[in-house]
MIKETI-30381 format. One record per residue (C-alpha): x, y negated, z; residue in one letter; residue number from 0. Coordinates in steps of 0.2 Angstrom, whole numbers. Layout:
N
<pt east="X" north="Y" up="Z" res="a" n="NUM"/>
...
//
This chain:
401
<pt east="44" north="99" up="414" res="p" n="0"/>
<pt east="45" north="90" up="397" res="a" n="1"/>
<pt east="37" north="105" up="388" res="d" n="2"/>
<pt east="24" north="107" up="401" res="s" n="3"/>
<pt east="29" north="125" up="405" res="f" n="4"/>
<pt east="33" north="130" up="423" res="s" n="5"/>
<pt east="44" north="145" up="428" res="s" n="6"/>
<pt east="36" north="153" up="443" res="i" n="7"/>
<pt east="36" north="169" up="453" res="k" n="8"/>
<pt east="18" north="176" up="454" res="i" n="9"/>
<pt east="12" north="182" up="472" res="p" n="10"/>
<pt east="5" north="199" up="471" res="v" n="11"/>
<pt east="-7" north="205" up="486" res="t" n="12"/>
<pt east="-11" north="223" up="489" res="l" n="13"/>
<pt east="-25" north="228" up="502" res="t" n="14"/>
<pt east="-28" north="246" up="508" res="n" n="15"/>
<pt east="-44" north="254" up="515" res="k" n="16"/>
<pt east="-41" north="247" up="532" res="e" n="17"/>
<pt east="-40" north="230" up="526" res="g" n="18"/>
<pt east="-22" north="228" up="529" res="q" n="19"/>
<pt east="-13" north="217" up="516" res="t" n="20"/>
<pt east="4" north="214" up="510" res="i" n="21"/>
<pt east="10" north="200" up="498" res="t" n="22"/>
<pt east="26" north="199" up="488" res="k" n="23"/>
<pt east="32" north="189" up="474" res="e" n="24"/>
<pt east="37" north="196" up="458" res="t" n="25"/>
<pt east="55" north="200" up="455" res="r" n="26"/>
<pt east="55" north="190" up="438" res="y" n="27"/>
<pt east="49" north="173" up="434" res="q" n="28"/>
<pt east="35" north="169" up="422" res="f" n="29"/>
<pt east="33" north="154" up="411" res="s" n="30"/>
<pt east="16" north="147" up="414" res="v" n="31"/>
<pt east="8" north="134" up="403" res="q" n="32"/>
<pt east="-1" north="119" up="411" res="s" n="33"/>
<pt east="-19" north="117" up="406" res="p" n="34"/>
<pt east="-15" north="99" up="402" res="l" n="35"/>
<pt east="-1" north="103" up="390" res="a" n="36"/>
<pt east="-3" north="103" up="371" res="s" n="37"/>
<pt east="-5" north="119" up="362" res="d" n="38"/>
<pt east="0" north="112" up="345" res="v" n="39"/>
<pt east="18" north="109" up="338" res="a" n="40"/>
<pt east="26" north="104" up="322" res="i" n="41"/>
<pt east="42" north="111" up="315" res="t" n="42"/>
<pt east="57" north="99" up="313" res="k" n="43"/>
<pt east="73" north="100" up="303" res="g" n="44"/>
<pt east="77" north="109" up="287" res="r" n="45"/>
<pt east="80" north="126" up="295" res="l" n="46"/>
<pt east="65" north="130" up="306" res="a" n="47"/>
<pt east="61" north="148" up="305" res="h" n="48"/>
<pt east="49" north="161" up="313" res="l" n="49"/>
<pt east="55" north="177" up="321" res="e" n="50"/>
<pt east="45" north="193" up="322" res="y" n="51"/>
<pt east="49" north="196" up="341" res="g" n="52"/>
<pt east="61" north="193" up="355" res="l" n="53"/>
<pt east="74" north="206" up="349" res="g" n="54"/>
<pt east="92" north="200" up="347" res="d" n="55"/>
<pt east="108" north="207" up="340" res="d" n="56"/>
<pt east="124" north="200" up="333" res="r" n="57"/>
<pt east="115" north="194" up="318" res="l" n="58"/>
<pt east="101" north="186" up="328" res="g" n="59"/>
<pt east="83" north="190" up="330" res="g" n="60"/>
<pt east="74" north="197" up="314" res="a" n="61"/>
<pt east="67" north="182" up="305" res="k" n="62"/>
<pt east="51" north="181" up="296" res="i" n="63"/>
<pt east="57" north="167" up="285" res="g" n="64"/>
<pt east="61" north="148" up="285" res="y" n="65"/>
<pt east="48" north="135" up="286" res="l" n="66"/>
<pt east="47" north="117" up="279" res="d" n="67"/>
<pt east="47" north="102" up="291" res="s" n="68"/>
<pt east="31" north="96" up="299" res="a" n="69"/>
<pt east="22" north="113" up="298" res="v" n="70"/>
<pt east="9" north="115" up="312" res="l" n="71"/>
<pt east="10" north="129" up="324" res="l" n="72"/>
<pt east="-2" north="135" up="338" res="k" n="73"/>
<pt east="7" north="138" up="354" res="i" n="74"/>
<pt east="0" north="152" up="365" res="i" n="75"/>
<pt east="15" north="156" up="376" res="g" n="76"/>
<pt east="33" north="155" up="380" res="k" n="77"/>
<pt east="47" north="167" up="384" res="s" n="78"/>
<pt east="64" north="160" up="389" res="g" n="79"/>
<pt east="68" north="147" up="375" res="s" n="80"/>
<pt east="56" north="154" up="362" res="d" n="81"/>
<pt east="38" north="148" up="360" res="y" n="82"/>
<pt east="25" north="162" up="355" res="k" n="83"/>
<pt east="14" north="156" up="341" res="v" n="84"/>
<pt east="-3" north="162" up="334" res="q" n="85"/>
<pt east="-2" north="163" up="315" res="l" n="86"/>
<pt east="-19" north="172" up="313" res="a" n="87"/>
<pt east="-31" north="181" up="325" res="p" n="88"/>
<pt east="-21" north="197" up="322" res="s" n="89"/>
<pt east="-4" north="190" up="320" res="l" n="90"/>
<pt east="9" north="182" up="332" res="t" n="91"/>
<pt east="27" north="176" up="330" res="a" n="92"/>
<pt east="41" north="167" up="339" res="y" n="93"/>
<pt east="51" north="151" up="336" res="i" n="94"/>
<pt east="65" north="144" up="346" res="p" n="95"/>
<pt east="60" north="128" up="356" res="e" n="96"/>
<pt east="73" north="117" up="348" res="d" n="97"/>
<pt east="65" north="119" up="331" res="l" n="98"/>
<pt east="48" north="111" up="335" res="v" n="99"/>
<pt east="41" north="96" up="344" res="s" n="100"/>
<pt east="25" north="97" up="354" res="l" n="101"/>
<pt east="11" north="86" up="348" res="l" n="102"/>
<pt east="-1" north="76" up="360" res="p" n="103"/>
<pt east="-15" north="86" up="368" res="k" n="104"/>
<pt east="-30" north="87" up="357" res="g" n="105"/>
<pt east="-20" north="87" up="341" res="s" n="106"/>
<pt east="-28" north="96" up="326" res="g" n="107"/>
<pt east="-22" north="114" up="324" res="g" n="108"/>
<pt east="-15" north="124" up="309" res="p" n="109"/>
<pt east="-32" north="128" up="300" res="q" n="110"/>
<pt east="-37" north="123" up="282" res="s" n="111"/>
<pt east="-48" north="128" up="268" res="l" n="112"/>
<pt east="-39" north="130" up="251" res="t" n="113"/>
<pt east="-43" north="119" up="237" res="g" n="114"/>
<pt east="-38" north="118" up="218" res="a" n="115"/>
<pt east="-22" north="126" up="211" res="w" n="116"/>
<pt east="-11" north="121" up="197" res="s" n="117"/>
<pt east="2" north="131" up="188" res="v" n="118"/>
<pt east="15" north="122" up="176" res="y" n="119"/>
<pt east="33" north="122" up="172" res="g" n="120"/>
<pt east="48" north="111" up="167" res="d" n="121"/>
<pt east="64" north="115" up="159" res="e" n="122"/>
<pt east="71" north="126" up="173" res="k" n="123"/>
<pt east="57" north="130" up="185" res="y" n="124"/>
<pt east="38" north="135" up="186" res="d" n="125"/>
<pt east="27" north="128" up="200" res="y" n="126"/>
<pt east="12" north="135" up="208" res="v" n="127"/>
<pt east="3" north="122" up="219" res="t" n="128"/>
<pt east="-11" north="124" up="231" res="v" n="129"/>
<pt east="-20" north="110" up="240" res="s" n="130"/>
<pt east="-23" north="111" up="258" res="l" n="131"/>
<pt east="-29" north="99" up="272" res="a" n="132"/>
<pt east="-14" north="102" up="283" res="a" n="133"/>
<pt east="4" north="110" up="282" res="r" n="134"/>
<pt east="1" north="128" up="287" res="l" n="135"/>
<pt east="14" north="141" up="291" res="p" n="136"/>
<pt east="18" north="154" up="278" res="y" n="137"/>
<pt east="29" north="169" up="273" res="q" n="138"/>
<pt east="35" north="174" up="256" res="s" n="139"/>
<pt east="42" north="190" up="250" res="f" n="140"/>
<pt east="46" north="199" up="233" res="q" n="141"/>
<pt east="39" north="214" up="225" res="e" n="142"/>
<pt east="46" north="224" up="210" res="t" n="143"/>
<pt east="38" north="235" up="197" res="d" n="144"/>
<pt east="29" north="224" up="193" res="p" n="145"/>
<pt east="39" north="209" up="198" res="s" n="146"/>
<pt east="28" north="198" up="210" res="r" n="147"/>
<pt east="31" north="184" up="222" res="i" n="148"/>
<pt east="19" north="185" up="237" res="i" n="149"/>
<pt east="15" north="171" up="249" res="v" n="150"/>
<pt east="4" north="173" up="264" res="d" n="151"/>
<pt east="-3" north="157" up="271" res="v" n="152"/>
<pt east="-8" north="158" up="289" res="y" n="153"/>
<pt east="-23" north="148" up="296" res="g" n="154"/>
<pt east="-30" north="146" up="278" res="a" n="155"/>
<pt east="-47" north="151" up="272" res="t" n="156"/>
<pt east="-52" north="153" up="254" res="n" n="157"/>
<pt east="-62" north="138" up="246" res="n" n="158"/>
<pt east="-53" north="138" up="229" res="t" n="159"/>
<pt east="-65" north="136" up="214" res="n" n="160"/>
<pt east="-53" north="135" up="200" res="w" n="161"/>
<pt east="-35" north="137" up="195" res="i" n="162"/>
<pt east="-27" north="127" up="181" res="s" n="163"/>
<pt east="-13" north="135" up="172" res="q" n="164"/>
<pt east="-3" north="125" up="158" res="l" n="165"/>
<pt east="6" north="133" up="144" res="q" n="166"/>
<pt east="22" north="124" up="150" res="t" n="167"/>
<pt east="24" north="139" up="163" res="a" n="168"/>
<pt east="37" north="150" up="156" res="k" n="169"/>
<pt east="41" north="163" up="171" res="e" n="170"/>
<pt east="23" north="164" up="178" res="v" n="171"/>
<pt east="12" north="177" up="169" res="e" n="172"/>
<pt east="-3" north="175" up="180" res="k" n="173"/>
<pt east="-8" north="171" up="198" res="v" n="174"/>
<pt east="-22" north="177" up="209" res="d" n="175"/>
<pt east="-27" north="177" up="227" res="y" n="176"/>
<pt east="-35" north="187" up="241" res="e" n="177"/>
<pt east="-42" north="183" up="258" res="q" n="178"/>
<pt east="-32" north="197" up="267" res="l" n="179"/>
<pt east="-39" north="194" up="284" res="a" n="180"/>
<pt east="-46" north="180" up="295" res="d" n="181"/>
<pt east="-34" north="165" up="292" res="e" n="182"/>
<pt east="-22" north="175" up="281" res="i" n="183"/>
<pt east="-24" north="169" up="263" res="f" n="184"/>
<pt east="-13" north="178" up="251" res="r" n="185"/>
<pt east="-6" north="170" up="235" res="i" n="186"/>
<pt east="0" north="183" up="221" res="k" n="187"/>
<pt east="11" north="177" up="207" res="i" n="188"/>
<pt east="15" north="190" up="193" res="r" n="189"/>
<pt east="32" north="186" up="184" res="l" n="190"/>
<pt east="35" north="189" up="166" res="k" n="191"/>
<pt east="53" north="195" up="168" res="n" n="192"/>
<pt east="58" north="210" up="177" res="k" n="193"/>
<pt east="72" north="202" up="188" res="k" n="194"/>
<pt east="69" north="189" up="202" res="h" n="195"/>
<pt east="79" north="173" up="199" res="w" n="196"/>
<pt east="73" north="165" up="215" res="g" n="197"/>
<pt east="59" north="154" up="223" res="h" n="198"/>
<pt east="57" north="141" up="236" res="q" n="199"/>
<pt east="41" north="137" up="246" res="v" n="200"/>
<pt east="39" north="119" up="253" res="y" n="201"/>
<pt east="26" north="105" up="255" res="y" n="202"/>
<pt east="23" north="90" up="245" res="r" n="203"/>
<pt east="12" north="80" up="257" res="g" n="204"/>
<pt east="-1" north="94" up="262" res="n" n="205"/>
<pt east="0" north="103" up="245" res="t" n="206"/>
<pt east="9" north="119" up="246" res="l" n="207"/>
<pt east="22" north="121" up="232" res="v" n="208"/>
<pt east="30" north="137" up="226" res="i" n="209"/>
<pt east="44" north="133" up="215" res="k" n="210"/>
<pt east="50" north="148" up="204" res="i" n="211"/>
<pt east="66" north="148" up="195" res="k" n="212"/>
<pt east="65" north="153" up="177" res="q" n="213"/>
<pt east="76" north="166" up="170" res="q" n="214"/>
<pt east="91" north="157" up="161" res="p" n="215"/>
<pt east="89" north="157" up="142" res="k" n="216"/>
<pt east="108" north="161" up="140" res="d" n="217"/>
<pt east="114" north="174" up="153" res="l" n="218"/>
<pt east="132" north="173" up="148" res="s" n="219"/>
<pt east="144" north="168" up="162" res="l" n="220"/>
<pt east="148" north="152" up="153" res="r" n="221"/>
<pt east="130" north="146" up="156" res="n" n="222"/>
<pt east="129" north="150" up="174" res="l" n="223"/>
<pt east="134" north="143" up="191" res="t" n="224"/>
<pt east="141" north="156" up="203" res="i" n="225"/>
<pt east="143" north="152" up="222" res="a" n="226"/>
<pt east="157" north="161" up="231" res="v" n="227"/>
<pt east="156" north="161" up="250" res="d" n="228"/>
<pt east="172" north="165" up="259" res="a" n="229"/>
<pt east="166" north="172" up="276" res="g" n="230"/>
<pt east="171" north="165" up="293" res="h" n="231"/>
<pt east="185" north="152" up="294" res="g" n="232"/>
<pt east="193" north="141" up="307" res="g" n="233"/>
<pt east="189" north="145" up="324" res="s" n="234"/>
<pt east="177" north="159" up="318" res="n" n="235"/>
<pt east="191" north="171" up="314" res="t" n="236"/>
<pt east="179" north="186" up="311" res="g" n="237"/>
<pt east="186" north="204" up="313" res="a" n="238"/>
<pt east="204" north="207" up="317" res="g" n="239"/>
<pt east="215" north="221" up="310" res="g" n="240"/>
<pt east="228" north="232" up="320" res="p" n="241"/>
<pt east="243" north="222" up="313" res="t" n="242"/>
<pt east="235" north="206" up="318" res="g" n="243"/>
<pt east="227" north="201" up="301" res="s" n="244"/>
<pt east="211" north="192" up="302" res="s" n="245"/>
<pt east="195" north="193" up="292" res="e" n="246"/>
<pt east="194" north="174" up="288" res="k" n="247"/>
<pt east="211" north="174" up="279" res="q" n="248"/>
<pt east="208" north="190" up="269" res="l" n="249"/>
<pt east="190" north="185" up="264" res="a" n="250"/>
<pt east="197" north="168" up="258" res="l" n="251"/>
<pt east="211" north="177" up="248" res="a" n="252"/>
<pt east="199" north="188" up="239" res="v" n="253"/>
<pt east="187" north="174" up="236" res="s" n="254"/>
<pt east="200" north="163" up="228" res="l" n="255"/>
<pt east="205" north="177" up="217" res="k" n="256"/>
<pt east="186" north="180" up="212" res="l" n="257"/>
<pt east="185" north="161" up="209" res="q" n="258"/>
<pt east="199" north="162" up="197" res="r" n="259"/>
<pt east="192" north="177" up="188" res="a" n="260"/>
<pt east="175" north="169" up="186" res="l" n="261"/>
<pt east="182" north="153" up="179" res="v" n="262"/>
<pt east="193" north="163" up="167" res="a" n="263"/>
<pt east="177" north="171" up="161" res="a" n="264"/>
<pt east="169" north="154" up="158" res="g" n="265"/>
<pt east="158" north="152" up="174" res="a" n="266"/>
<pt east="156" north="136" up="184" res="r" n="267"/>
<pt east="160" north="141" up="202" res="v" n="268"/>
<pt east="156" north="132" up="218" res="i" n="269"/>
<pt east="164" north="137" up="234" res="m" n="270"/>
<pt east="160" north="136" up="253" res="t" n="271"/>
<pt east="178" north="134" up="257" res="r" n="272"/>
<pt east="195" north="135" up="247" res="t" n="273"/>
<pt east="206" north="132" up="263" res="t" n="274"/>
<pt east="207" north="138" up="280" res="e" n="275"/>
<pt east="193" north="128" up="289" res="k" n="276"/>
<pt east="177" north="131" up="299" res="f" n="277"/>
<pt east="161" north="130" up="290" res="v" n="278"/>
<pt east="145" north="133" up="300" res="d" n="279"/>
<pt east="133" north="145" up="292" res="n" n="280"/>
<pt east="119" north="133" up="293" res="k" n="281"/>
<pt east="129" north="120" up="283" res="e" n="282"/>
<pt east="132" north="134" up="271" res="r" n="283"/>
<pt east="114" north="137" up="268" res="i" n="284"/>
<pt east="110" north="119" up="266" res="l" n="285"/>
<pt east="124" north="116" up="254" res="f" n="286"/>
<pt east="119" north="130" up="243" res="y" n="287"/>
<pt east="100" north="125" up="244" res="r" n="288"/>
<pt east="105" north="108" up="237" res="d" n="289"/>
<pt east="117" north="115" up="225" res="s" n="290"/>
<pt east="106" north="129" up="218" res="v" n="291"/>
<pt east="118" north="142" up="211" res="p" n="292"/>
<pt east="112" north="155" up="199" res="d" n="293"/>
<pt east="120" north="169" up="210" res="l" n="294"/>
<pt east="129" north="169" up="227" res="l" n="295"/>
<pt east="143" north="182" up="232" res="i" n="296"/>
<pt east="148" north="181" up="251" res="s" n="297"/>
<pt east="164" north="190" up="254" res="v" n="298"/>
<pt east="168" north="198" up="271" res="h" n="299"/>
<pt east="177" north="213" up="279" res="l" n="300"/>
<pt east="169" north="225" up="291" res="n" n="301"/>
<pt east="174" north="231" up="308" res="s" n="302"/>
<pt east="170" north="246" up="320" res="s" n="303"/>
<pt east="175" north="252" up="337" res="s" n="304"/>
<pt east="180" north="268" up="328" res="d" n="305"/>
<pt east="196" north="264" up="319" res="p" n="306"/>
<pt east="199" north="281" up="310" res="i" n="307"/>
<pt east="182" north="288" up="305" res="r" n="308"/>
<pt east="173" north="271" up="301" res="a" n="309"/>
<pt east="178" north="264" up="284" res="g" n="310"/>
<pt east="172" north="261" up="266" res="g" n="311"/>
<pt east="165" north="247" up="255" res="t" n="312"/>
<pt east="147" north="241" up="256" res="s" n="313"/>
<pt east="135" north="228" up="248" res="t" n="314"/>
<pt east="121" north="220" up="257" res="h" n="315"/>
<pt east="105" north="211" up="252" res="y" n="316"/>
<pt east="89" north="206" up="261" res="r" n="317"/>
<pt east="75" north="204" up="248" res="y" n="318"/>
<pt east="71" north="219" up="237" res="i" n="319"/>
<pt east="71" north="208" up="221" res="g" n="320"/>
<pt east="89" north="204" up="224" res="f" n="321"/>
<pt east="94" north="223" up="226" res="q" n="322"/>
<pt east="100" north="225" up="208" res="p" n="323"/>
<pt east="115" north="213" up="211" res="l" n="324"/>
<pt east="121" north="223" up="226" res="s" n="325"/>
<pt east="119" north="239" up="217" res="l" n="326"/>
<pt east="129" north="233" up="202" res="a" n="327"/>
<pt east="143" north="227" up="212" res="i" n="328"/>
<pt east="144" north="242" up="223" res="n" n="329"/>
<pt east="144" north="254" up="208" res="k" n="330"/>
<pt east="160" north="245" up="201" res="r" n="331"/>
<pt east="168" north="244" up="219" res="m" n="332"/>
<pt east="167" north="263" up="219" res="q" n="333"/>
<pt east="179" north="264" up="204" res="e" n="334"/>
<pt east="193" north="259" up="216" res="l" n="335"/>
<pt east="191" north="276" up="224" res="g" n="336"/>
<pt east="184" north="268" up="240" res="l" n="337"/>
<pt east="174" north="277" up="253" res="k" n="338"/>
<pt east="155" north="274" up="251" res="q" n="339"/>
<pt east="148" north="265" up="265" res="y" n="340"/>
<pt east="132" north="261" up="256" res="g" n="341"/>
<pt east="120" north="248" up="248" res="v" n="342"/>
<pt east="111" north="240" up="263" res="v" n="343"/>
<pt east="94" north="232" up="262" res="g" n="344"/>
<pt east="84" north="221" up="274" res="s" n="345"/>
<pt east="100" north="214" up="280" res="f" n="346"/>
<pt east="97" north="200" up="293" res="n" n="347"/>
<pt east="113" north="189" up="289" res="f" n="348"/>
<pt east="111" north="171" up="286" res="m" n="349"/>
<pt east="119" north="170" up="269" res="l" n="350"/>
<pt east="106" north="184" up="263" res="n" n="351"/>
<pt east="91" north="174" up="270" res="s" n="352"/>
<pt east="89" north="161" up="255" res="p" n="353"/>
<pt east="76" north="166" up="243" res="t" n="354"/>
<pt east="81" north="152" up="230" res="e" n="355"/>
<pt east="94" north="163" up="221" res="y" n="356"/>
<pt east="100" north="181" up="220" res="p" n="357"/>
<pt east="113" north="184" up="233" res="n" n="358"/>
<pt east="125" north="198" up="239" res="c" n="359"/>
<pt east="136" north="201" up="254" res="l" n="360"/>
<pt east="151" north="211" up="250" res="v" n="361"/>
<pt east="159" north="220" up="265" res="e" n="362"/>
<pt east="175" north="224" up="255" res="t" n="363"/>
<pt east="183" north="237" up="268" res="l" n="364"/>
<pt east="185" north="240" up="286" res="f" n="365"/>
<pt east="198" north="229" up="293" res="l" n="366"/>
<pt east="198" north="239" up="309" res="s" n="367"/>
<pt east="204" north="254" up="299" res="n" n="368"/>
<pt east="223" north="254" up="298" res="p" n="369"/>
<pt east="223" north="262" up="281" res="a" n="370"/>
<pt east="210" north="250" up="274" res="e" n="371"/>
<pt east="219" north="235" up="282" res="e" n="372"/>
<pt east="235" north="240" up="273" res="a" n="373"/>
<pt east="225" north="240" up="256" res="m" n="374"/>
<pt east="218" north="223" up="260" res="m" n="375"/>
<pt east="235" north="216" up="264" res="l" n="376"/>
<pt east="241" north="220" up="246" res="d" n="377"/>
<pt east="238" north="206" up="234" res="e" n="378"/>
<pt east="237" north="217" up="219" res="n" n="379"/>
<pt east="223" north="227" up="228" res="f" n="380"/>
<pt east="214" north="210" up="232" res="q" n="381"/>
<pt east="215" north="206" up="213" res="e" n="382"/>
<pt east="208" north="223" up="208" res="q" n="383"/>
<pt east="193" north="220" up="220" res="m" n="384"/>
<pt east="190" north="203" up="213" res="a" n="385"/>
<pt east="189" north="210" up="196" res="q" n="386"/>
<pt east="177" north="224" up="201" res="k" n="387"/>
<pt east="165" north="211" up="209" res="i" n="388"/>
<pt east="167" north="201" up="192" res="l" n="389"/>
<pt east="163" north="217" up="182" res="q" n="390"/>
<pt east="148" north="220" up="194" res="g" n="391"/>
<pt east="141" north="203" up="190" res="i" n="392"/>
<pt east="143" north="206" up="172" res="k" n="393"/>
<pt east="134" north="222" up="173" res="d" n="394"/>
<pt east="120" north="214" up="182" res="y" n="395"/>
<pt east="118" north="201" up="168" res="l" n="396"/>
<pt east="120" north="213" up="154" res="s" n="397"/>
<pt east="107" north="225" up="161" res="d" n="398"/>
<pt east="95" north="210" up="160" res="i" n="399"/>
<pt east="99" north="207" up="142" res="n" n="400"/>
//
C-alpha cells in the first residue's frame, strides 16, 4: 500500500495442557506498519489539525488545534484513516491521513533544542519568536486572571540562553518558559490587557512565531471590523422547522439585519454570505484568517428531537479568553424574554476554532420548537434579535473601556 500499512487479521493460537491447539483469526482487522516504512510525516495545507483521540460526533473529533504546513510528526500507528503520532514520551495524538505526507525512511524526526528569543511589536501586533532547528508540533491555549497565552512545543528541549524584548511590544508584558516534561517546552506570555484579542502561531522558516493582536486604541465600532457569519447555506440547509422553514434562510435573514445594524452604528462589516449559497466551513475559516476581523459572530438556529421541551437561546465559545463576548451577547438576548439555554464553552465548532480573533456562535432559538419557529419567522422579532446582538457587542466593548 502507498502508506506502507497493511490491514490484516491476526491469528491467535490457544494450547491446552494436553497439547491440543486451536487457531482462529481475530474478528477485526489490524493496521500493521511495515518495518521498512517511514515513521516521519509532515503536515500539508493550511488547515492541518491534531485530534485528542478517535472520538467523533456531528461536530467532528475533539481538536487539539491547527498546525502550520510542513510541521514534522512522528508516526507510531494508524487506526482507520487516522495516523497516531507521538508528540512527547508521555503524549500522543491523531491526525487524518489526508493532512500529512510521509517522508522517506530515515528522515529526521520532530526534535530540536530551543535557541534565542525575540519580542517586538509593530502598529497592530506583537511578536514572540523562538528559533528552532525544525518545525515542531505545538498547541496553544488561553488563560485569564492574569491574561496569558500558553504555547506548548512538542519535541523541544530548552537551550535558550537569552530573550531580547524591545520597547516596541505594546501588548506583551513579559515572557517566560518552562521545560514542562521531556520534549514538552512551554512558552508563557503575560499580556498587559485583561481581554484576549487573538493570537496566531506559525513558522517563518524554522522559527516559531506567536503573533499577538494588540488591543485596538479606539474601541468604538467605527474603528472596528466585525465579521458576520450566516450559518449553513445552499445544499447545507441546517435544521428544519415544523412548517418547513430552514435554518439557512433564517440565519441569513438575522445576519443581514445584524449587518445593517452594525453598519448604522459605524462598523465595517464583512460577511460570509449575503445571498442563498453554499460556503464550506473550511473556506469560511480561511477567509476570516486572511481578513482578520476584530470580532466574529456566527448566527445559527438550534434543533432537538424533542420539539416541545427543548428550546431557548444560547451562545457558544471554545477558548476561555473569548468567553466575555458570549456572556455579553447572551445577557442581552435574555431581555427578549427567551428561555435560557446557556453559555456553552469548549465548543468544538469550526467557526469557534480560530484563535486569531474573539468569536461567538449565537444559537438564536430552537427551530424544531413550533412556538420558537413562529417567533423566528416574524421579521420584527428578527430585527429585535439583531439589535440585542449589537447591544451585546457594545456592552463587551464598553466593559473593556
